[in-house]
N, C-alpha and C positions, 0 to 999 in steps of 0.2 A: 360361129366365130364372133368375138367381140369387135365392134367397130369403133374407132376413135371419132371424136367430134371436135371440130375447131370452128369457133365462132368469133365474130367481132360484135361487142355489145355497147350500144350507146345508152348510158344509164338514165339520162333525162335530157330535156331540151336546155337545161342549164349547164349540162356537161356534154359538150359536143365531141369529146375525145372518144373514139371507139376502142374499147378495151378488149384484150384478147382473153378468151376462155378456151382452154384446151382440156378436153376430157379424153383420157388415154387409158387403156387397160392397166397400165402400170402406175399411173399418177393422175392427179387433177391439178390444174394450175390456172389461176385467174389474176388478171392485172387489176387488182382492187385498190391499189395505193397510188398516191401521187408523188412518188419518189423517182428521181431521174435515174439513179443507178440500180434500184431494186424495187420495182413497182408490183411484183408478183407475190402472192401467197400460194404455196404449193404443198400438197400432201402426197406421199406415196400411198398406193392402194392398201398396203398392209397396215398403214397408220390410221386409216379411216374407220371411225366407230359408228357414227349415227348421222342421220339427216332429218330435216323437217322442211316443209314448204307451205306456201300459202300466198294469198293476195290480200293486201290491206287496202281498204277503200277509203278515199278521201271524199268527204261529202259535207255539204251544207244544204239541207233540204233535198238536193239532188246529188248524185255521184258525179264528181268532176275529175277524179283521178284515181289511178290504181297503181300500187307498188307491188311488183311481183318479186317474191323472195324465195331463194333456195339456200338454206344454211347447211353446211357440212362440218361436222366436228371430228377432231382426231382424239386419240387416246390421252393426249395431254390437255384436253379440254380447250384447245385452240379452235377457233371457228373461222372457216372460210365463208364469206358472205357474198353470194351472187344476188344482185338486185338491180332492177330497172323499172322505169315508170312509164305510164301512158296517161296523158291528160286530155280532157274534153273529147274523148273518143277518137283522137287522132291515131291512126294506124293500130287501133285496138285489136283487131283480128290478127294482124301480123305479129304484134307483140305477144298475144296469147299463144299463137302457134310456136313462137320462140320459147316461151316458158314451158309449154308442153313437151317440146323437143328436148329441152335440158333435163326435165324431170325423168323422161323416159330413158335417156342416156345414163343419167346418174344411177337409176335403178338397175339397168342392164349391166353396167360396168362394175358397180361397187356393192350393190345390196341384194341382188337376186341370189348370188351364191351364199351370202351370209344367211339369208332366209332358209335356203335348202339345208345349210349346216345346222341351224336351230332345229329344224324338223327331224333331222337325223339324230341329233342329241336327245330329243324327246323320245324317239323310238328306242333309244338305248337306256331309257329310264333316268336320264340326267335332269337336274333342275338348273334353271338359268333365269337371268333377268333380261327383259327387253324394255328399255326405258325404266319406268318405275314398277312395271308389272312383273311378277314372278310366275314363271311357268314351271310346274312340277308334275310328276305322274298322277297325282290326285286331282289336280285342278289348276285354276289360276287364282293368284292372290292379288287383289286390287285394294286400293286405298279408297275408303268411302268417307264422306263428310258427315259428321254428327253435329249436334247443336254447338258444342264447345270444343270439339276436337276431331281429329281424323283417326280412323281405325283401319286396321288390316282385316280383310275378309277373304277367306278361302271359299271359292265357288267350285264345287265338284263338277267334273266334266259333263256328267249327264244332266246337270242343272244350268249349264252355261248357255246363255243366249247372246246373240250379237245383232246389231243393226248398223248398217252403213249409210252415211249421209254424205253430202257434198264436201263438207269441211271437217268432219270428224266421224268416228264410229264409237258405238257404245257397247260395253260388256255389262251383262246384268244376270241376276239370278231369276230363272223362270218361275221359281216358287214364290219369290218375294222381290219383284222388280222395283218396287217403290223404295225399299230400304237399302237394297244392295245393287248398286249400279255405278258405273264410272264411264264418263265420256273422255275420249282421247282425241285431241285436236291434231290434224296433220301439220298445222302451222306452229302451235305452241308447245307440243309434246314431242320429244325426240323419238324417232323410229316408229311412229304410229303405223305407217304403212307396212313395215316389217311385222309389227305385232298383229295387225289385222290378218295378214296372209298366213302367219303361223297358226293363230287361233282358228281361223276358218278352215285350214287344212286339217288340223287335229280333229275338229268337230266332224268334218266330212269323212275322215278315215275311220272314225268311231261310229259312223252311221247314226249320229245324234240328230234328231229333228230340231231345226232352228225355227222357233215360232215366228 
C-alpha cells in the first residue's frame, strides 16, 4: 500500500518559513511560491512525467554548503522544484535524511509503477523513450559525442554494458567502450533512475553478463 508523506521544509537559513510538501498517491503539492493566495505548485499523479535529483556543492577550496534538489516535470513541461540547503555542516545529516526520504517517497508513489510499465512494454516488443534514450527489442539507442557532432548509436542487448556510480550511470558497448558510451546524470538528465532500472532489468532477464 502506498503511503503519503507530509513534511515541512525550511529551504535555507535566509528563508525561515517552513513550506509544506505533500506527497500523496493521487498528487504532489509543494509550497514553492511566495504568494499569499496561492503559494503551491501541484500535479496530479497521472500528469507526472519525469524526475531528476542531486546535490549541488558550494565550495571555495572547501565545501561550505549543499543544495539538495528534487525536480518533477509534468507532461506540459512544467517543473515542480523541491530544494533546500545546508551550510557549514549544520544539521547536515538531518537534511540528508530528509532528502533521502523525499526521493524514496517520490520513487515509490510516482515512478516505480512507470518503471514496471516500461518493462512490460518491452516484453511485448514495444519501443519507447526514457529521457533521451530509446529502448527497442534490438537494443538501446544512445547519443554519442563525436568531434564535431553527436550521433545516434544502437547498442545490441548482448553488447550492452552498464556501470553505476554515485551521481550517474553509464551505458556502453562492451565491444567498443571507448567510442560508444554515454553517461546519464541523476541530477542533469531526466528519469535516469528509471532508465537504469529498466536497462538493468532487461539485461538480467536476458541473462547477459555485465562486465
